C-alpha positions as CSV (number, residue, x, y, z in Angstrom):
1,M,21.8,-23.8,50.4
2,I,21.4,-21.5,47.3
3,N,20.5,-17.9,48.2
4,S,16.8,-17.4,47.2
5,K,17.3,-13.9,45.9
6,F,20.2,-15.2,43.8
7,S,18.1,-18.0,42.4
8,I,15.3,-15.6,41.5
9,R,17.8,-13.4,39.6
10,I,19.0,-16.5,37.7
11,V,15.4,-17.5,36.8
12,S,14.5,-13.9,35.8
13,A,17.6,-13.6,33.6
14,F,16.7,-17.0,32.0
15,V,13.1,-15.9,31.3
16,L,14.3,-12.6,29.9
17,S,16.7,-14.3,27.6
18,M,14.0,-16.6,26.4
19,L,11.7,-13.7,25.7
20,I,14.4,-12.0,23.7
21,I,15.0,-15.1,21.7
22,S,11.3,-15.5,21.1
23,C,10.9,-11.9,19.8
24,A,13.9,-12.4,17.5
25,H,12.4,-15.5,15.9
26,S,8.7,-14.6,15.7
27,P,7.0,-13.4,12.5
28,V,6.0,-9.8,11.8
29,K,3.1,-9.0,14.1
30,I,0.9,-6.1,15.2
31,H,2.8,-3.8,17.6
32,T,2.0,-4.7,21.2
33,S,1.6,-1.0,22.2
34,N,0.4,0.6,19.0
35,P,-1.8,-1.5,16.7
36,H,-1.5,1.0,13.8
37,Y,2.1,-0.3,13.2
38,F,3.9,-3.6,12.9
39,E,6.5,-5.1,15.1
40,W,9.4,-7.3,14.2
41,K,12.3,-8.5,16.2
42,G,10.9,-6.7,19.2
43,R,10.9,-3.3,17.5
44,P,8.3,-1.0,15.8
45,L,8.2,-1.4,12.0
46,V,7.2,0.8,9.2
47,L,7.3,-0.7,5.6
48,I,8.5,1.6,2.9
49,T,9.7,0.7,-0.6
50,S,9.8,1.2,-4.3
51,D,8.9,-2.1,-5.9
52,H,9.0,-4.3,-9.0
53,H,5.8,-5.5,-10.5
54,Y,5.4,-8.6,-8.2
55,G,6.9,-11.3,-10.4
56,A,10.3,-11.8,-8.9
57,V,9.6,-15.5,-8.2
58,I,7.5,-16.5,-11.2
59,D,9.7,-14.8,-13.8
60,G,12.6,-17.1,-14.3
61,D,14.7,-14.4,-16.0
62,F,14.4,-11.9,-13.1
63,D,17.6,-11.6,-11.0
64,Y,15.9,-11.2,-7.6
65,E,19.1,-11.3,-5.7
66,K,20.4,-8.2,-7.5
67,F,17.0,-6.6,-6.8
68,L,17.0,-7.5,-3.1
69,D,20.6,-6.3,-2.7
70,Y,19.6,-2.9,-4.2
71,L,16.7,-2.5,-1.8
72,A,18.7,-3.4,1.2
73,Q,21.7,-1.3,0.3
74,N,19.3,1.7,0.1
75,G,17.4,1.1,3.3
76,L,14.1,-0.1,1.8
77,N,12.4,-3.0,3.6
78,L,9.4,-4.3,1.7
79,T,8.6,-6.2,-1.5
80,R,5.4,-7.7,-2.8
81,I,5.0,-10.9,-4.8
82,Y,2.2,-12.7,-6.7
83,P,3.2,-16.3,-6.3
84,G,1.5,-17.7,-9.4
85,G,-2.2,-17.6,-8.9
86,M,-2.4,-14.8,-11.4
87,F,0.1,-13.3,-13.9
88,E,0.1,-11.4,-17.1
89,P,0.9,-11.8,-20.8
90,A,4.5,-11.3,-21.7
91,D,5.6,-7.6,-21.5
92,K,2.1,-6.3,-20.7
93,Y,2.4,-2.6,-19.7
94,L,6.1,-2.4,-20.1
95,P,8.9,-4.4,-21.7
96,G,10.5,-6.7,-19.1
97,N,7.6,-6.5,-16.7
98,P,8.3,-9.4,-14.4
99,L,4.6,-10.2,-13.8
100,G,4.5,-10.9,-17.6
101,P,7.3,-13.4,-18.1
102,R,8.4,-14.4,-21.6
103,P,6.8,-17.5,-23.1
104,G,8.1,-20.6,-21.4
105,K,9.8,-18.6,-18.6
106,Q,6.8,-18.7,-16.3
107,L,7.8,-20.6,-13.2
108,L,4.5,-21.7,-11.5
109,P,3.7,-23.9,-8.4
110,W,2.3,-26.8,-10.5
111,A,4.3,-29.5,-12.3
112,K,3.9,-29.9,-16.1
113,S,2.4,-33.2,-17.3
114,A,3.3,-35.2,-20.5
115,E,0.0,-34.2,-22.1
116,P,0.3,-31.5,-24.8
117,G,-2.2,-28.9,-25.8
118,A,-1.7,-26.0,-23.3
119,N,-1.6,-22.4,-24.5
120,A,1.5,-21.9,-26.7
121,D,2.6,-19.0,-24.7
122,L,3.3,-21.3,-21.8
123,A,6.2,-22.9,-23.7
124,L,9.5,-21.7,-25.2
125,P,9.0,-20.6,-28.8
126,G,8.8,-23.6,-31.1
127,Q,8.5,-26.1,-28.2
128,T,5.5,-28.3,-27.3
129,S,3.3,-26.7,-24.6
130,Y,2.4,-29.3,-22.0
131,K,-0.5,-29.0,-19.6
132,Y,-0.2,-28.6,-15.9
133,D,-1.0,-31.3,-13.4
134,L,-2.7,-29.5,-10.6
135,D,-2.3,-32.5,-8.3
136,K,1.5,-32.3,-8.5
137,W,3.8,-29.6,-7.3
138,N,6.8,-28.1,-9.1
139,Q,9.8,-28.4,-6.8
140,D,11.9,-26.0,-8.9
141,Y,9.3,-23.3,-8.2
142,F,9.2,-23.9,-4.5
143,D,13.0,-23.9,-4.3
144,R,13.0,-20.5,-5.9
145,L,10.2,-19.2,-3.7
146,I,11.9,-20.3,-0.5
147,D,15.3,-18.9,-1.7
148,F,13.7,-15.6,-2.4
149,V,12.0,-15.3,1.0
150,R,15.2,-16.5,2.7
151,K,17.4,-14.0,1.0
152,A,14.9,-11.2,1.6
153,G,14.9,-12.0,5.3
154,A,18.7,-12.0,5.4
155,R,18.5,-8.4,4.1
156,K,15.8,-7.5,6.6
157,I,13.2,-7.1,3.9
158,I,9.6,-8.1,4.5
159,V,7.8,-10.0,1.8
160,E,4.1,-9.5,1.3
161,V,2.6,-12.5,-0.5
162,A,-0.6,-11.6,-2.3
163,F,-2.1,-15.0,-3.3
164,F,-4.5,-13.7,-6.1
165,N,-5.6,-10.7,-8.1
166,G,-8.9,-10.0,-9.8
167,M,-8.8,-11.7,-13.2
168,Y,-8.3,-10.0,-16.6
169,N,-9.6,-11.4,-19.9
170,D,-6.2,-11.5,-21.5
171,C,-4.6,-13.3,-18.5
172,W,-7.2,-16.1,-18.0
173,P,-6.2,-18.1,-21.1
174,L,-2.7,-18.3,-19.6
175,M,-3.6,-19.5,-16.2
176,A,-2.8,-23.0,-14.9
177,M,-6.5,-23.3,-13.8
178,Y,-7.9,-22.5,-17.2
179,H,-9.4,-25.7,-18.7
180,Q,-7.1,-25.8,-21.7
181,N,-4.0,-25.7,-19.6
182,N,-4.5,-28.5,-17.0
183,V,-5.1,-32.2,-17.2
184,Q,-7.9,-32.0,-14.6
185,E,-9.9,-29.9,-17.2
186,I,-11.1,-27.5,-14.5
187,G,-11.9,-23.9,-15.1
188,N,-14.5,-24.4,-17.8
189,Y,-15.4,-20.8,-18.6
190,E,-13.9,-18.4,-21.1
191,S,-12.4,-14.9,-21.0
192,D,-15.8,-13.2,-21.1
193,D,-16.5,-14.8,-17.7
194,C,-13.0,-14.6,-16.2
195,G,-14.3,-12.7,-13.2
196,K,-15.7,-15.9,-11.9
197,F,-12.2,-16.8,-10.8
198,T,-12.7,-14.7,-7.6
199,T,-16.3,-15.8,-6.9
200,D,-18.2,-18.6,-5.3
201,D,-20.1,-19.2,-8.6
202,P,-21.2,-22.8,-9.1
203,S,-19.1,-23.1,-12.2
204,N,-16.0,-22.1,-10.2
205,Q,-16.3,-24.8,-7.5
206,D,-13.7,-27.1,-9.2
207,V,-11.3,-24.2,-9.4
208,I,-11.8,-23.3,-5.7
209,K,-10.6,-26.7,-4.7
210,Y,-7.2,-26.0,-6.3
211,Q,-7.1,-22.4,-5.2
212,K,-7.4,-23.6,-1.6
213,A,-4.7,-26.3,-2.1
214,Y,-2.4,-23.6,-3.6
215,I,-2.8,-21.3,-0.6
216,A,-2.3,-24.2,1.8
217,K,0.8,-25.4,0.0
218,I,2.5,-22.0,0.0
219,T,1.5,-21.4,3.6
220,R,3.1,-24.7,4.7
221,E,6.3,-24.2,2.6
222,L,6.9,-20.7,4.0
223,N,5.9,-21.2,7.6
224,G,9.4,-21.2,9.0
225,F,10.1,-17.7,7.8
226,D,9.5,-14.6,10.0
227,N,9.7,-11.9,7.3
228,L,6.2,-12.5,5.8
229,I,2.8,-11.0,5.7
230,Y,0.0,-12.3,3.6
231,D,-2.8,-10.8,1.5
232,I,-5.7,-12.9,0.1
233,C,-6.5,-11.1,-3.1
234,D,-5.8,-7.8,-4.7
235,E,-8.9,-6.2,-6.3
236,P,-11.1,-9.3,-6.2
237,S,-14.2,-7.4,-7.4
238,L,-12.5,-6.4,-10.6
239,Q,-12.9,-8.3,-14.0
240,G,-10.7,-7.0,-16.8
241,L,-12.5,-6.6,-20.1
242,P,-11.1,-6.3,-23.7
243,G,-9.7,-2.9,-24.6
244,G,-8.8,-2.1,-21.0
245,G,-12.3,-1.8,-19.6
246,V,-13.4,-3.3,-16.3
247,R,-16.5,-4.8,-14.8
248,F,-17.2,-4.6,-11.1
249,L,-18.5,-7.7,-9.3
250,P,-20.9,-7.3,-6.4
251,D,-19.7,-8.0,-2.8
252,S,-22.3,-10.8,-2.6
253,A,-20.4,-12.7,-5.3
254,V,-16.9,-12.0,-4.0
255,A,-17.1,-12.1,-0.2
256,P,-18.0,-15.9,0.1
257,W,-15.0,-16.7,-2.1
258,I,-12.7,-14.6,0.1
259,E,-14.2,-16.5,3.1
260,K,-13.1,-19.8,1.6
261,M,-9.6,-18.6,0.8
262,K,-9.2,-17.2,4.3
263,D,-10.3,-20.5,5.7
264,A,-7.7,-22.3,3.6
265,F,-4.9,-20.1,5.0
266,L,-6.0,-20.3,8.6
267,D,-6.6,-24.1,8.4
268,A,-3.1,-24.6,7.1
269,E,-1.5,-22.4,9.7
270,R,-3.5,-23.8,12.5
271,K,-1.4,-27.0,12.3
272,L,1.9,-25.1,12.0
273,P,4.2,-23.5,14.6
274,K,4.3,-20.0,13.3
275,K,1.4,-17.6,12.8
276,H,1.5,-14.9,10.2
277,L,-0.6,-11.8,9.5
278,L,-3.4,-12.0,6.9
279,G,-5.1,-9.0,5.3
280,Q,-7.5,-8.1,2.5
281,T,-7.8,-5.0,0.4
282,V,-10.1,-2.2,1.7
283,Q,-11.8,0.7,-0.1
284,N,-10.8,-0.4,-3.6
285,L,-12.6,-3.1,-5.7
286,S,-13.1,-5.4,-2.7
287,P,-15.6,-5.9,0.1
288,D,-14.5,-4.0,3.2
289,L,-13.7,-6.7,5.7
290,S,-11.7,-4.6,8.0
291,Q,-13.9,-5.4,11.0
292,E,-13.3,-9.1,10.7
293,G,-11.0,-10.5,13.3
294,W,-9.0,-12.6,10.9
295,C,-8.3,-9.5,8.7
296,Q,-5.3,-8.3,10.8
297,W,-3.8,-5.7,8.5
298,L,-5.4,-3.6,5.8
299,P,-4.0,-3.3,2.2
300,A,-5.1,0.0,0.5
301,E,-4.3,1.2,-3.0
302,Y,-4.0,4.4,-5.0
303,V,-4.3,7.8,-3.3
304,K,-8.0,8.5,-3.4
305,P,-9.1,5.0,-2.2
306,A,-6.2,5.1,0.3
307,E,-7.6,8.4,1.7
308,K,-10.9,6.6,2.3
309,A,-9.1,3.8,4.0
310,L,-7.4,6.2,6.4
311,Q,-10.6,8.1,7.1
312,L,-12.9,5.1,7.4
313,D,-10.8,2.2,8.6
314,Y,-8.2,3.8,10.9
315,K,-10.6,3.3,13.8
316,C,-10.2,-0.4,13.4
317,N,-6.8,-0.1,15.0
318,K,-5.0,-2.2,12.4
319,P,-1.9,-1.3,10.3
320,I,-3.0,0.2,6.9
321,V,-0.5,-0.2,4.0
322,D,-0.7,1.4,0.6
323,V,0.4,-1.7,-1.3
324,E,-0.1,-0.4,-4.9
325,S,0.4,2.9,-6.6
326,N,0.1,4.0,-10.2
327,Y,2.7,2.3,-12.4
328,Y,5.8,4.5,-12.6
329,G,7.4,4.5,-16.0
330,M,4.2,4.2,-18.0
331,S,1.2,5.6,-15.9
332,L,-2.2,4.0,-16.0
333,T,-3.8,7.4,-16.3
334,K,-3.8,10.4,-18.7
335,N,-1.5,12.6,-16.7
336,A,2.0,11.5,-16.0
337,Y,3.0,9.8,-12.8
338,D,6.2,11.7,-12.0
339,T,8.8,11.7,-9.2
340,D,7.0,14.5,-7.4
341,A,3.8,12.4,-7.3
342,V,5.8,9.4,-6.0
343,R,7.3,11.4,-3.1
344,I,4.1,13.2,-2.3
345,E,1.9,10.1,-2.0
346,G,4.4,8.4,0.4
347,W,4.7,11.3,2.8
348,W,1.0,12.1,2.7
349,F,0.0,8.5,3.4
350,M,2.5,7.8,6.1
351,L,1.9,11.2,7.9
352,G,-1.8,10.4,7.6
353,G,-1.4,7.3,9.8
354,G,-0.2,4.6,7.3
355,A,2.0,1.8,8.4
356,G,3.7,1.3,5.0
357,C,3.7,2.2,1.3
358,I,4.8,0.7,-2.0
359,N,5.6,2.7,-5.1
360,L,5.0,0.4,-8.1
361,N,8.0,1.1,-10.3
362,G,8.4,0.0,-13.9
363,E,12.1,0.9,-13.9
364,F,12.6,-2.4,-12.0
365,H,12.3,-5.1,-14.6
366,R,14.2,-8.2,-15.9
367,G,17.6,-7.1,-17.1
368,Q,17.3,-3.9,-15.0
369,E,16.8,-5.1,-11.5
370,T,18.3,-2.0,-9.9
371,G,16.2,0.5,-11.7
372,S,17.4,3.4,-13.9
373,E,18.3,7.0,-13.4
374,N,15.1,8.4,-11.8
375,T,14.9,5.4,-9.4
376,K,18.5,5.7,-8.4
377,M,18.8,9.5,-8.2
378,V,15.4,10.5,-7.0
379,I,12.8,7.9,-6.0
380,V,14.8,5.5,-3.8
381,P,16.8,8.3,-2.0
382,Q,13.5,10.1,-1.2
383,K,11.9,6.9,0.1
384,K,14.9,6.4,2.4
385,I,14.4,10.0,3.7
386,L,10.8,9.2,4.5
387,K,11.6,6.0,6.2
388,D,14.3,7.7,8.4
389,F,11.8,10.5,9.2
390,M,9.2,8.0,10.3
391,N,11.7,6.1,12.4
392,S,12.7,9.3,14.2
393,L,9.2,9.4,15.7
394,D,7.9,7.6,18.7
395,L,6.1,4.8,16.8
396,K,5.1,3.1,20.1
397,H,2.7,5.9,20.9
398,L,2.1,7.8,17.6
399,T,-1.4,8.3,16.3
400,R,-3.3,10.2,13.6
401,F,-3.8,13.8,14.6
402,T,-6.6,16.1,13.3
403,G,-6.1,19.1,15.6
404,I,-4.5,21.3,12.9
405,S,-5.7,23.9,10.4
406,V,-3.8,25.6,7.6
407,T,-4.0,29.2,6.2
408,P,-4.5,29.5,3.3
409,V,-6.8,26.5,3.4
410,N,-5.2,23.3,2.2
411,R,-6.9,20.0,2.4
412,F,-3.7,18.1,1.8
413,C,-2.2,18.4,5.2
414,N,-1.7,15.3,7.4
415,A,-0.4,15.0,10.9
416,L,0.7,12.6,13.6
417,S,1.2,13.1,17.3
418,V,2.2,11.7,20.6
419,P,-0.2,14.1,22.3
420,G,1.7,16.7,24.4
421,R,5.1,15.3,23.4
422,Q,5.7,15.0,19.7
423,Y,4.1,16.4,16.5
424,A,4.8,15.6,12.8
425,I,3.1,17.5,10.0
426,Y,3.3,17.2,6.2
427,L,1.6,19.4,3.6
428,F,1.8,19.8,-0.1
429,R,0.2,21.8,-2.9
430,G,-1.6,19.8,-5.6
431,D,-4.7,17.7,-6.3
432,F,-5.9,14.3,-7.2
433,E,-5.2,13.2,-10.8
434,G,-8.7,12.8,-12.3
435,E,-11.8,11.2,-10.9
436,W,-10.1,7.8,-10.1
437,G,-7.4,9.5,-8.1
438,A,-4.6,7.0,-8.9
439,H,-2.0,9.6,-7.9
440,F,-1.5,13.3,-7.1
441,V,-0.5,16.0,-9.4
442,A,1.9,18.6,-7.8
443,S,1.4,22.3,-8.1
444,N,4.8,24.0,-8.2
445,G,5.0,27.5,-6.8
446,R,6.3,29.6,-4.0
447,Y,4.3,29.0,-0.9
448,R,4.3,30.1,2.8
449,D,1.5,28.9,5.1
450,T,0.4,29.4,8.7
451,I,-0.3,26.2,10.7
452,A,-2.4,26.2,13.9
453,I,-2.0,23.3,16.3
454,S,-4.6,23.0,18.9
455,N,-4.3,22.0,22.6
456,V,-0.5,22.1,22.8
457,P,0.6,21.7,26.4
458,A,2.8,24.4,27.9
459,G,6.5,23.8,27.6
460,T,9.6,24.1,25.5
461,Y,9.7,22.3,22.1
462,L,12.3,21.8,19.4
463,R,10.7,22.6,16.0
464,E,12.3,21.6,12.7
465,W,11.1,22.3,9.1
466,I,12.3,19.6,6.7
467,D,12.5,19.5,2.9
468,P,11.1,16.0,2.0
469,A,12.9,16.1,-1.4
470,N,16.4,16.0,0.1
471,G,15.9,15.6,3.9
472,A,17.6,19.0,4.6
473,V,16.6,20.8,7.8
474,L,15.4,24.2,6.5
475,S,15.2,25.7,10.0
476,S,15.4,24.7,13.6
477,E,14.5,26.5,16.8
478,K,13.3,26.1,20.3
479,I,9.8,27.3,21.0
480,T,8.4,28.0,24.5
481,T,4.6,28.1,24.7
482,G,2.2,28.8,27.6
483,G,-0.1,26.1,26.1
484,G,-3.2,26.1,24.0
485,R,-3.2,27.0,20.3
486,L,0.2,27.2,18.7
487,L,0.8,29.1,15.4
488,L,3.7,28.2,13.2
489,V,4.7,29.8,9.9
490,T,6.4,27.6,7.3
491,P,9.5,28.6,5.5
492,E,8.9,29.2,1.7
493,Y,8.5,25.9,-0.1
494,M,7.9,24.9,-3.8
495,V,5.7,21.8,-3.6
496,D,5.8,20.2,-0.1
497,I,7.2,20.6,3.4
498,A,7.4,18.6,6.6
499,M,7.7,19.6,10.3
500,R,8.8,17.6,13.3
501,M,8.4,19.1,16.8
502,G,9.3,17.4,20.1
503,R,9.1,18.5,23.7
504,K,12.4,19.2,25.4
């Protein structure tokens, strides 16, 4: 007879091993203990990166393996792609922009037909431009997409797939779903009405059929991968106008379209073994659907809208990720977007309760997939410092903390805590850049502030002041407090400073 206790131990060990295997092979999910963060391979996950402009797969000239190697070698763990539903004219914004492939180098999900007449910029110079057949798929594209996601996963990099973006007037004539460029002759509206692309407008119903098929196909092809999260549409309420202007579409026009795209994704995954997270932009050119059950994580953008997301949507208990910044290397605004601004926005957002952040970096482009001097010497090393700082905290129990005040008054002070056990604070001197608030502008000086932390339990704590620019510990000491309000005085700093304090 087998000893019953022995048999129970065998069964328990087997169950435990199966759970470990299951965790190791399940997609990124919401953390089981703390829904403000992700979980992957059984561990808490924050997503921090400096990223290319989303075209790694669709730009046939972009060496994505070199790019992914660089991210992995420097400890960054996120990249974002647009998989073909929207892209840009060649070299828009910056030369080599991978979201604007050179003519004929666009690699899209649909197969080319034998029918000529498509936009000339969809063919190599001097070659015939053939229309797309939206009922047939381009296997070369899917081979590249799958290889990209596989190689990212091997490097422990999460891929965010954003199916669409709000449409721009200069992009629409290049799209596969524009009537001139497909044999089905769908998409019968012109650039002045390109905003219809992300609406449920009657004239867009034929396009919607193929938009849904595109989502379902990509979802099926990538279902076997674990290193994925999905995003329906970046800025769907935006329509780009000639000269750089924009038109804002009402929620009533956009929300029904998002609903249909969401259904396309969920219907496809319902029949598949793995279930991946789906999100939709909040607080910036999109209806706020953060309360919807299907909207499992919340993409935010730019620092002022991202601040609104932290303030208004944190209560939804979902990971919030700043997925798009100003465009480093050219700046979308009047004032320069410099390396101080890149560092500040990441620390400020993550210490405000964010689960991840992307710095959109024009120094990554085709032919320069590992960035240039500022990326290599400043931006990427500082991103790694931030990621290491976040991973030094107890992510399983960490939450946004508002029980602090700063003297002199400084509104740009964010904090996290595991109440009574751990505190992390970040503050900087500066302001929003302009009314839009695409990024921060730092104010260099010589500062020393007093920080009051409320309701600190009695005990002994180790307090460290850290320079976010280089990760150096500026000072470290043990503090014993009788409980209540704790006053801390910062060392002198030039732009920003961080603090980490844990109970001993």
